[in-house]
C-alpha positions as CSV (number, residue, x, y, z in Angstrom):
1,X,-62.4,-9.3,-13.2
2,X,-63.1,-11.2,-10.0
3,X,-60.6,-13.9,-11.0
4,X,-57.9,-11.2,-11.7
5,X,-58.6,-9.5,-8.4
6,X,-58.4,-12.9,-6.5
7,X,-55.1,-13.6,-8.2
8,X,-53.8,-10.2,-7.2
9,X,-54.8,-10.6,-3.6
10,X,-53.2,-14.1,-3.4
11,X,-49.9,-12.6,-4.7
12,X,-50.1,-9.8,-2.2
13,X,-50.6,-12.3,0.7
14,X,-47.5,-14.2,-0.5
15,X,-45.6,-10.9,-0.7
16,X,-46.5,-10.1,2.9
17,X,-45.3,-13.5,4.1
18,X,-41.9,-12.9,2.3
19,X,-41.7,-9.4,3.8
20,X,-42.2,-10.8,7.3
21,X,-39.6,-13.4,6.9
22,X,-37.0,-10.9,5.6
23,X,-37.7,-8.2,8.2
24,X,-38.1,-10.4,11.2
25,X,-35.5,-13.0,10.3
26,X,-32.0,-13.0,12.0
27,X,-29.4,-11.2,10.0
28,X,-26.4,-13.5,10.5
29,X,-24.4,-12.6,7.3
30,X,-20.9,-11.1,7.2
31,X,-20.1,-7.5,7.1
32,X,-20.4,-7.3,3.3
33,X,-24.0,-8.8,3.2
34,X,-25.4,-7.7,6.5
35,X,-28.6,-5.7,5.9
36,X,-29.4,-7.2,2.5
37,X,-32.4,-9.1,4.0
38,X,-34.0,-6.2,5.7
39,X,-33.3,-4.0,2.8
40,X,-35.1,-6.4,0.4
41,X,-37.9,-6.7,2.9
42,X,-38.4,-3.0,3.0
43,X,-38.5,-2.9,-0.8
44,X,-41.0,-5.7,-1.1
45,X,-43.2,-4.1,1.6
46,X,-43.4,-0.9,-0.5
47,X,-44.3,-2.9,-3.6
48,X,-46.9,-4.8,-1.8
49,X,-48.6,-1.8,-0.4
50,X,-48.7,-0.1,-3.8
51,X,-50.0,-3.3,-5.4
52,X,-52.7,-3.6,-2.7
53,X,-53.8,0.0,-3.2
54,X,-54.1,-0.5,-7.0
55,X,-56.0,-3.8,-6.5
56,X,-58.4,-2.1,-4.1
57,X,-59.0,0.8,-6.4
58,X,-59.1,-1.2,-9.6
59,X,-61.7,-3.6,-8.2
60,X,-64.2,-0.9,-7.4
61,X,-65.3,-0.4,-11.1
62,X,-65.3,-2.1,-14.5
63,X,-63.4,0.8,-16.0
64,X,-60.4,0.5,-13.7
65,X,-59.0,-2.7,-15.3
66,X,-55.7,-1.0,-16.0
67,X,-55.2,-0.3,-12.3
68,X,-56.1,-3.9,-11.5
69,X,-53.6,-5.3,-14.1
70,X,-50.9,-3.0,-12.8
71,X,-51.6,-4.1,-9.2
72,X,-51.2,-7.7,-10.3
73,X,-47.9,-6.9,-12.1
74,X,-46.5,-5.2,-9.0
75,X,-47.7,-8.0,-6.7
76,X,-46.0,-10.5,-9.0
77,X,-42.6,-8.8,-8.9
78,X,-41.6,-10.1,-5.5
79,X,-42.5,-13.6,-6.5
80,X,-40.3,-13.1,-9.7
81,X,-37.6,-11.7,-7.5
82,X,-37.6,-14.7,-5.1
83,X,-37.5,-17.0,-8.1
84,X,-34.5,-15.1,-9.5
85,X,-32.7,-15.1,-6.2
86,X,-33.1,-18.9,-6.1
87,X,-31.9,-19.4,-9.6
88,X,-29.2,-16.7,-9.9
89,X,-28.7,-14.7,-6.7
90,X,-25.5,-12.9,-7.8
91,X,-27.2,-11.5,-10.9
92,X,-30.4,-10.4,-9.2
93,X,-28.7,-8.8,-6.2
94,X,-26.4,-7.0,-8.6
95,X,-29.4,-5.3,-10.1
96,X,-30.6,-4.0,-6.7
97,X,-27.2,-3.4,-5.1
98,X,-24.6,-2.1,-7.6
99,X,-21.8,-2.8,-5.2
100,X,-22.6,-6.5,-5.4
101,X,-22.6,-6.9,-9.2
102,X,-20.3,-9.6,-10.4
103,X,-17.4,-8.2,-12.4
104,X,-15.8,-10.3,-15.1
105,X,-12.3,-11.3,-14.1
106,X,-9.7,-12.4,-16.6
107,X,-8.9,-16.1,-16.1
108,X,-5.2,-16.8,-16.0
109,X,-3.8,-20.0,-17.1
110,X,-2.6,-22.2,-14.3
111,X,1.1,-21.6,-13.8
112,X,1.7,-24.7,-11.7
113,X,2.5,-26.9,-14.6
114,X,3.5,-24.5,-17.3
115,X,7.1,-25.6,-17.7
116,X,8.7,-25.9,-21.2
117,X,9.0,-29.7,-21.1
118,X,6.6,-32.5,-20.3
119,X,8.9,-34.1,-17.7
120,X,9.1,-30.9,-15.7
121,X,5.3,-30.5,-15.9
122,X,4.9,-34.0,-14.6
123,X,7.3,-33.3,-11.8
124,X,5.4,-30.2,-10.8
125,X,2.2,-32.1,-10.7
126,X,3.7,-34.8,-8.6
127,X,4.9,-32.1,-6.1
128,X,1.4,-30.5,-6.0
129,X,-0.2,-33.9,-5.4
130,X,2.5,-34.9,-2.8
131,X,3.3,-38.0,-4.9
132,X,7.0,-38.2,-4.0
133,X,7.4,-41.7,-5.2
134,X,6.4,-40.6,-8.7
135,X,8.7,-37.6,-8.4
136,X,11.6,-39.9,-7.6
137,X,10.8,-42.1,-10.6
138,X,10.6,-39.0,-12.9
139,X,14.0,-37.7,-11.6
140,X,15.6,-41.0,-12.5
141,X,13.9,-41.3,-16.0
142,X,15.2,-40.2,-19.4
143,X,14.5,-37.5,-20.2
144,X,14.5,-36.1,-16.7
145,X,12.8,-32.9,-15.6
146,X,14.7,-29.7,-16.4
147,X,15.9,-28.6,-12.9
148,X,16.7,-25.1,-14.1
149,X,13.4,-24.4,-15.8
150,X,10.9,-21.8,-14.6
151,X,7.1,-21.7,-15.2
152,X,5.2,-18.6,-16.4
153,X,5.4,-17.1,-12.9
154,X,9.2,-17.6,-12.9
155,X,8.9,-20.3,-10.3
156,X,11.3,-23.3,-10.5
157,X,10.7,-26.9,-9.3
158,X,12.9,-26.1,-6.3
159,X,10.7,-23.1,-5.5
160,X,7.6,-25.2,-5.8
161,X,9.1,-27.9,-3.6
162,X,10.1,-25.3,-1.0
163,X,6.6,-24.0,-0.8
164,X,5.2,-27.5,-0.3
165,X,7.8,-28.0,2.5
166,X,7.1,-24.9,4.4
167,X,3.3,-24.4,3.8
168,X,0.9,-24.3,6.6
169,X,-0.3,-27.8,7.4
170,X,2.8,-29.4,5.8
171,X,4.6,-32.2,7.7
172,X,8.1,-33.6,7.8
173,X,7.0,-35.9,4.9
174,X,6.7,-32.8,2.7
175,X,10.4,-32.2,2.9
176,X,10.9,-35.2,0.6
177,X,10.2,-33.3,-2.6
178,X,12.9,-30.8,-1.9
179,X,15.3,-33.5,-0.7
180,X,14.8,-35.4,-4.0
181,X,15.4,-32.5,-6.2
182,X,18.5,-31.4,-4.3
183,X,19.8,-34.9,-4.4
184,X,19.2,-35.0,-8.2
185,X,21.5,-32.0,-8.6
186,X,19.1,-29.0,-8.4
187,X,20.8,-25.9,-7.1
188,X,18.8,-23.3,-5.2
189,X,18.8,-19.7,-6.5
190,X,17.4,-16.5,-5.1
191,X,14.9,-16.2,-7.9
192,X,13.4,-19.8,-7.6
193,X,10.1,-18.3,-6.1
194,X,9.4,-16.3,-9.2
195,X,8.7,-12.6,-9.6
196,X,6.8,-11.9,-6.3
197,X,9.0,-13.3,-3.5
198,X,12.6,-14.4,-3.1
199,X,13.6,-17.8,-2.0
200,X,15.5,-16.5,1.0
201,X,12.6,-14.4,2.3
202,X,10.3,-17.3,2.2
203,X,12.5,-19.8,4.1
204,X,13.8,-17.4,6.7
205,X,10.3,-16.6,7.9
206,X,9.2,-20.1,8.8
207,X,9.3,-20.8,12.5
208,X,10.0,-24.1,14.1
209,X,12.0,-27.2,13.1
210,X,10.8,-27.4,9.5
211,X,12.0,-23.9,8.8
212,X,15.5,-24.7,10.2
213,X,15.7,-27.9,8.2
214,X,14.6,-26.3,4.9
215,X,17.0,-23.4,5.3
216,X,19.9,-25.9,6.2
217,X,19.1,-28.0,3.2
218,X,19.2,-25.0,0.8
219,X,22.4,-23.6,2.3
220,X,24.1,-27.1,2.1
221,X,23.0,-27.2,-1.6
222,X,24.7,-24.0,-2.4
223,X,22.3,-21.1,-1.5
224,X,24.5,-18.2,-0.4
225,X,23.8,-16.9,3.1
226,X,24.1,-13.4,1.8
227,X,21.5,-13.9,-0.9
228,X,19.6,-10.6,-1.0
229,X,16.0,-9.9,-0.7
230,X,14.0,-8.5,-3.7
231,X,14.9,-5.0,-2.7
232,X,18.6,-5.8,-2.7
233,X,19.1,-5.7,1.1
234,X,20.4,-8.4,3.3
235,X,17.8,-10.9,4.5
236,X,18.9,-10.0,8.0
237,X,16.7,-6.9,7.6
238,X,13.6,-9.2,6.7
239,X,10.6,-8.1,8.7
240,X,9.7,-11.8,9.4
241,X,13.2,-13.1,10.0
242,X,13.0,-15.8,12.7
243,X,15.6,-16.1,15.5
244,X,16.7,-19.5,14.3
245,X,17.2,-18.3,10.8
246,X,19.2,-15.3,12.0
247,X,21.6,-17.5,14.0
248,X,22.0,-20.0,11.2
249,X,22.7,-17.4,8.5
250,X,25.4,-15.6,10.6
251,X,26.9,-19.1,11.4
252,X,27.0,-19.9,7.8
253,X,28.8,-16.7,6.8
254,X,26.2,-13.9,6.3
255,X,27.9,-10.5,6.8
256,X,26.9,-9.1,10.2
257,X,27.9,-5.6,9.2
258,X,25.2,-5.4,6.4
259,X,24.1,-1.8,5.7
260,X,20.6,-0.6,5.3
261,X,19.6,1.2,2.2
262,X,16.2,2.5,3.4
263,X,15.8,6.2,3.3
264,X,16.3,7.8,6.7
265,X,17.6,4.6,8.2
266,X,21.0,4.1,6.6
267,X,22.6,4.0,10.1
268,X,20.3,1.2,11.2
269,X,21.8,-2.3,11.4
270,X,19.7,-5.4,11.3
271,X,19.5,-5.3,15.1
272,X,18.1,-1.8,15.0
273,X,15.5,-2.8,12.3
274,X,14.3,-5.8,14.2
275,X,14.1,-3.7,17.5
276,X,12.0,-1.1,15.6
277,X,9.6,-3.9,14.5
278,X,9.6,-5.0,18.2
279,X,10.8,-8.5,17.1
280,X,12.8,-8.8,20.3
281,X,13.8,-12.5,20.0
282,X,15.2,-11.9,16.5
283,X,16.9,-8.7,17.5
284,X,18.5,-10.6,20.5
285,X,19.6,-13.5,18.3
286,X,21.3,-11.0,15.9
287,X,23.0,-9.2,18.7
288,X,24.3,-12.3,20.3
289,X,25.6,-13.5,16.9
290,X,27.9,-10.5,16.6
291,X,25.6,-8.1,14.5
292,X,26.3,-4.5,15.7
293,X,23.7,-2.4,17.3
294,X,23.7,0.1,14.6
295,X,26.0,2.2,12.4
296,X,25.3,5.5,14.2
297,X,27.7,8.0,15.8
298,X,28.3,7.4,18.6
299,X,27.7,3.6,18.3
300,X,24.3,2.7,19.8
301,X,22.8,6.1,19.3
302,X,20.4,5.1,16.5
303,X,19.2,2.0,18.4
304,X,18.6,4.0,21.6
305,X,16.6,6.5,19.5
306,X,14.5,3.8,17.9
307,X,13.8,2.2,21.3
308,X,12.9,5.5,22.8
309,X,10.5,6.5,20.0
310,X,8.8,3.1,20.1
311,X,8.5,2.9,23.9
312,X,4.8,4.0,23.8
313,X,3.8,1.2,21.5
314,X,5.5,-1.5,23.6
315,X,2.8,-3.4,25.5
316,X,3.0,-4.7,29.1
317,X,3.0,-8.3,27.7
318,X,6.1,-7.4,25.7
319,X,7.8,-5.8,28.7
320,X,7.3,-9.1,30.6
321,X,8.6,-11.2,27.7
322,X,12.0,-12.9,28.5
323,X,13.4,-12.0,25.0
324,X,12.5,-8.3,25.6
325,X,14.1,-8.3,29.0
326,X,17.3,-10.1,27.8
327,X,17.6,-7.7,24.8
328,X,17.2,-4.6,26.9
329,X,19.7,-6.0,29.4
330,X,22.2,-6.6,26.6
331,X,21.9,-3.2,25.0
332,X,22.1,-1.3,28.3
């Protein structure tokens, strides 16, 4: 009996140390996990108090062995909990906090190399690994990669090379994969990016020199400047269209009089849409390239309405921006 009681009190002492650490420790987790430590501390504190009460009551008589054993069991639970958190934290926390339970997620096969032939799969791997020397060798070999093939996401080698060229952190060196494919005879198409995005939407949203170079390369290789977005509208309506892309597309033959098919905005031109998004530099670039203000009656009425309705959302920083000032001066 005394040995059991001593074991129980040792476990209670360990529990109290754990409670103090959880309750007094700094809670530096993110928004999703903040409060987990204090919450566990409060739970362990309650268990420890109940275990201590049972040990005290069970140790006062030989006929209270059941209470003593129950107290030891309760006192050991925090120790088991700590061991479980160390071994499998996700599973244990999921028992206590249902919102943190790990849910099984179907594992999808990697689409990066799922091309129908081995040469295309090797070329895709070379693009992913930025091994452009190997890509050059593969393109010269027989059999060569299928430049028209798509993987299980519907993405072609041109799409994969374009992503590598415009991705965050990419350098001018990463233009090489796309250059090699186009030089080998690949022809860009609007569906090269697969089922989620269109090629034109991706490349016209990349700011800076790399964006201009990639768009120029694709246009030179045969991509039509009026290649539509996924919703069928002209890319001039694209919400992330850069000013450089707007100028280049118009210069290469994109129709400036493109009509908007969005409900309630059929009289909006690309200039009106970009102004509504408060993308003043892009709206100015389109206006200077010959795109009409709108298709309203009288001309300019829709744009003025959009500017007036959005005036409250325009910040002081925007009002001081040179692109905003130049655009307003032009439309007035």
